[in-house]
C-alpha positions, 0 to 999 in steps of 0.5 A, a space after each residue: 875448676 872446670 878448665 885451666 889454660 896457661 900460655 907464655 911467650 918470652 916476656 908474657 904469661 897468660 892464663 884462662 881459668 873456667 870455674 863455677 862460683 858459689 852461686 853455680 854460675 860459670 866464670 871465665 877469668 883471664 889473667 895476664 902478666 909480664 915475666 920481666 916486670 910487675 905489670 899485668 891485669 885481669 878480665 872477667 867477662 859476663 857469660 851465659 854458660 859453659 858453651 860460651 866459656 869454651 868458645 872464649 877459651 878457644 878464641 883466646 887460644 887462636 889469638 895467642 897461637 897467632 902471637 907465638 905463645 907456647 902452651 904451658 898447661 891445658 887441664 880439664 877437671 870435672 867439678 867435684 859434683 860431677 866427678 863423684 856423684 852429687 849425693 856423695 859430694 853433698 854427704 862429704 860436706 861438713 855441714 850436712 848430716 
């Protein structure tokens, strides 16, 4: 996961998660739900890269700030391959020798 942003209002919850999938593509997952019922949904837009993902996260933040959503969490986590170095990361995988 590269970034997780969670916001909520009195009745709704919204999260944007940016991560890389198994093919290495950057994915932005929008999730929302009601805090008082079982209604909710997800949206997975097609994007071209990390810059566009950050733009989408910031656009969602502006929209939710205008609608009085409170920030619950905003975490930036480097992917494991960047945090410890690619060689160390690959050496730690169980299928490599």
